[in-house]
N, C-alpha and C positions, 0 to 999 in steps of 0.2 A: 764628589770624594772617587782619585785614584783608585782605582780596581786593583793597583798588585796590594794596595793595603787594606783586602777586605781582611784579611785571617787574620789581624793581630789589632783591630780597629776599636773602639770603645762603640757602644752600642748610640742609634742615631733615632731623632724621637719616630719616628715611625716603626722603631724595635721595643717604644716603650711600655705597652700597652701586654702584648703579648709576654714581654720579659715577667711583668707584675704580676699576671693571673697565672703566669709559673708557680712565680716564686709562693705567693698566696695562698697554693695548693699545696706546698709543700709542707707536712707537719711539725719540721722545724721553726717553719715562721712564728708559727703559733709561740712556741714560747720568747721568739727577738719581742714578741709584741708585747706578753705577759710582763719581761725580762723592763723593756722603756715604758710600757703605758700601762701603769702599776694599778693608776685610779679613772682610768678608759675603759670603757664600752669594746668588747674585741670587736663585735661588730658592726661600731660605728668608725674604728679607725678602720678596716678595710675597707669601711667603703667613700673614704677617703681618699685611702688608695687607687681604689678602682677609679677614680679621680684626675688620675695623675697622665698625662699625656704628651710628656720634654722631660729632655732629660735636663734641663735649669728646674722644671717645677720638678722632680722628684729630688730634688737635690733641694731644694726650698723648703720643701714641704714633709719630706721622711728623712734622706742624710745630716742635715744640719741638726733638727728635733734629735738623733737618735746620736751622735758623736757628743753634742750636748750635754745630754741624759747620760751617757756616760763617766765624759769629764765629772759630774756633779754629781753621780754617784762613788764613783772609783778613786779620790783627788782632793789636793786639799788645794785647790784652784788653778784656773791657767792663766801665767800671766803672756806675754811676747813684744816685741820692743823690736826697730829693724825695720817699717810698716814707710817709714820719710825714704826710705833709698829707692822705693816704686815708683814704678807712675805707672796707675792706672790703665793707662792709652796704653801701653807695651806689652808684649809678650816675654817670659822669662822663662832660661831653665834654672830650674831650682836645684839645685842639688843637694844633698842634706845626709846626715849622718843620717844613723838607720838602727834604730834599739828596738821596736815595736814591729811584727809583722805588717796590718794593716792603721794602730794610731798616729804615729809618725806624719804619714800622707793624711790624713780624714782631720788631722788637729789643723794642720795648712791649712783643710777647706773651710774647715768655720770658719778663721781668724781673718780670710779674704774675703768669703762670703762677708763676714759682719764690717768689712770694714769699707765696702764697695769694688771691689776688686773682683776678678772672674772669677770660680775656682780652675786650676788646673787640670794637665791629663795626666794619665797616672800609670807608671811602669806595673805592671803584673805578672809574676813569675808565675811560667807556666807550671812550674812543681804546683800549684796554689791549688790551679785548675780542677780539682779533685773531685768535683760534682756540679749539673748543673746551675742549679742552686746557688754557690757556692762565685761560677762565673756569670748568670744573672745578676748576681748582687753588686761582681764590680765592675762588668760593664756597663750596666746603668749610673756609675759614680765617677765614668770618664774615666775607666782602668783601658790600658792597652796591652795586650798581649808581649811581654816579654821572656823571647825563649830564653832556657835552658838546659846547658848539657851536650849532648850527640859529640860525634868526631869530628876533626878539625877541621874538614868541609862543610860542615854542616858549621861550625860555630859562627864560621868567616861568612855564609851565606845571611846567615842570624843579625852579626852586623852589619851588615848592606841593610840588611831588610832595618833595623831596629834608623841603625844612622839616618835612612834616608825618610823613614816615618817623624822624626823626630823636626830632622830641619824640616821636611813637608810642615809638621803639623806649627812651629812657629813663625816661620816665616810665611806662611801662604793660609791657614787655617785662622793663624793668631789668635791662639790657644795655649798659653805657657802648659809648661810639663814640668812634672814632679821624678824625681829621681834617686835610688841611692848614689850611697859615693863608691859604694865598693855591691862586689853579690853576698848576698843575704847580710842578714845584720852583723852586724857586731856584736860579738861576745865577751869576749874578755873586757870591754869600757876603752877599748886604747883606736878612737872613729881616724881611718887614715884614707883616704880616696886612692884606687885604682888604677895606676898610669892608663891600663886600656879601657880603661872608660873613656878617657878622654882621646883618645886615637881611633876609638869608635863612632864621636861625636862628630869628627872629620872627614872621618874615612872611604862617606858617598862621594866627597868635594873633596878628594887627595889631590889632584889633578891641581887645583885650585889654592888659592892663597889661603893657608894654615893660619894661619890668625885674622885673615878675613874672615874666615867660615867660620871660624870659633867665637869673634866678636860681635860677627851678626848674630847670634844666639842669646846675649845677655847672659849670660851666666852669670846666676845671683850662686854664695854656699847661703844656707841655710841647717839650723842646727838645733837641738831637740831637748831637751834637759829633765830625765824625772829624777826626780830626789830619791823615789825606792825603785829599781826596773825590772819594768816588766820582764815578765818570764828568768830572773836571775837562778832561779833555782837550776830551771830545765837549760841554762848554759852553762852552769854550774858540771850539772851532770857529764853533757855533752860534752865540753873540752875534757875531764877528767877520763871519760872514756874513752874516744880518741884517744889520748898521750899514753894510754895499755893498751889502741888498739881492737879495742871492743865493741863502740859506736856502731853499731847501723840501726838509719831512723825507720821507725817503722812507717805501715800507709796512712796512719795516721794522723802523726805526729807535731807536719803543720797547722792542720785544722784546729788541731789540741792548742797551739801554743797561739793560736789567736782567740781562741775562747777565752784562755789562762790572761792571755797580754788585757783584753778590751775587760774582763772583769775583778783582775787584783788592783789591792788598792796601789797606787802608785805615788804617792802625796803631794808635793809640790810640782806642777810643770809648767816649764818655757819653752815658749819657741822667738829665739834667735832670727830677722833678715839679715843678711850680711849686705857688702858693697857688693854693687855688679864689679864682673873682672874687667870691664872693657877699657879702661884705660891703663892694667896692669897688662895686657895683651898687648893693644897698643902701642905701647914701650917697648913692647919685646920686641915687635915686628920693626920698626926703626933699631937694633938694635943687628948684633951680627950671631946672634943665639944660633947655633946650628938647630934644622928644622924637628932631628929626634930626640932636642932637649924642650921642645915646646910642652911637650905632654908632662912630664917632669917637671917641671917649672908652674905649673898649673896645678897641677893635683899640689902639689906643697902653698902655693897659695890659695889655694883652696883648704886644706886642713890645720893651717894656720888662722882661716878667718873662725874654725870651726871648734877651733881650741879653746880663741879666746873666748869667744863669746858661748859658749859652753856654761850654765849657769851651777858652780859649784855649793852644794848644802854641808849641810856639816857632817851626814856621814860620809862623806868626800875625804875633810879632812881626816874623819874618826881614822877611817881605813887605812889612807896612806900614812898617817902616824905607826901603825898598828905591822905595816908590812914590814917596814924599816926601823920598829922598834924602837920610835922616837915619842917628842913630847914636842914636838916643833912648834904644832897647831894647835895644842893644851893651849886653856884658857885665852887666847883670841879666836877662837871661831867654833870651841866647844862647850861643853861640857863636863865633866864628870857624870851629871845624869844620864847626858847624848852622851857617854862614851859606854853606860852602862847597855842602854835601851838599845844597841846597835849592835851590841856586841850576843845578846840574847836575841836581836834578831834576827842574826844570821845562823844563829847555833838553831834555834827554832826549826830556823827552814831548814839545813843541812841535816836534820835527825832524818829529815824521810830519804837519807841515802847513806846506804849500809854498805862502806868505806873506805879511807883510809880518813879520817875527819880533819888529822892536819895537811891532809895536799885538799883537799875540800876546800875547807878556811881560805889555803892560801890564794887559789881560784877565786873564791866568791868576792873576798878584798881586794883585787886584784880589779872587778867589774869595776869596783865603785873608787878605786883611788888611781886609775891610769887618767880621767878630767884631768886632775890633779898634777900629775906628773906633767902632760900634754903645756898644760894651763902653764906653765914653769919654766919651761923654754922657751916663751918671749916674755919673761918677767925684767921687765927691765931696773 
């Protein structure tokens, strides 16, 4: 491993046993074990964990089970598609929409592992590293630090570091990488790729051919859809208070969102792997496109795949009609019973916020309706 990446890289095999010992010693971990292993003896589970001596073993013995158990306890089932687009001998840069802090990438790992693909490394926001307990659990799961914030010079230097590490991981370590299409989760249901993210991918090799650098990363858009959005009510509250200029994130808010996102009911979950952008990028390189426009065009192509591949549920069509005061999808995509159930679901959630209910309801419905708005842009 290149020493300059030690500051951000995940744990390697030799660091697993000490990390597991620290994790087991933390009182919080006992609650995790009781939640996941309801019918197992605590000491037996701990004994199994103490036998783990590699990253792969940790993911296979603990993480895979933990995520599958969470999906089982909090959803109506997980489906997925598009794996035929992947070659298990290649490494990919998975650029994904981001709805839940932990589960988006964690669910992708169990799908990859269950289909004979290697798990990927995962970006891990420095803002989430609130304790050694969180750092250990993250870095044992192939998460690498993604620095956020700082002044302009710090942001630039961090972006160079991130770019170098992503290129190094995919091309030299032969490991895939999961990264969100934007900073932080989508709060309003409108999945949109940041152009600066695409520029970060190639800034480490900016003096070289941009298209060739991007093509060598094997970029694949990935879309995750939750029937019921994890942390929807937290997102509504943040959007509302931000508009009022009163929102200030508490020190524990990210951790609380992680736990709520894991435990809350999600309904149906679907993950769709898109098509690698290699052909698209190759076509760009053969045209006279200005290099300043390359990132914008690639971001738009990622958005298109994510918007088309989003799995729409009745709640999405209901929210679209409620926002637009229409019956466009009534009786085609949902029934009166489903309509009334969703209105009650929204009102029950909003009862916990003592603010303008009309405005809050508008934010809530948009979280669910925006995927329909985006899908309709491409409908022929």
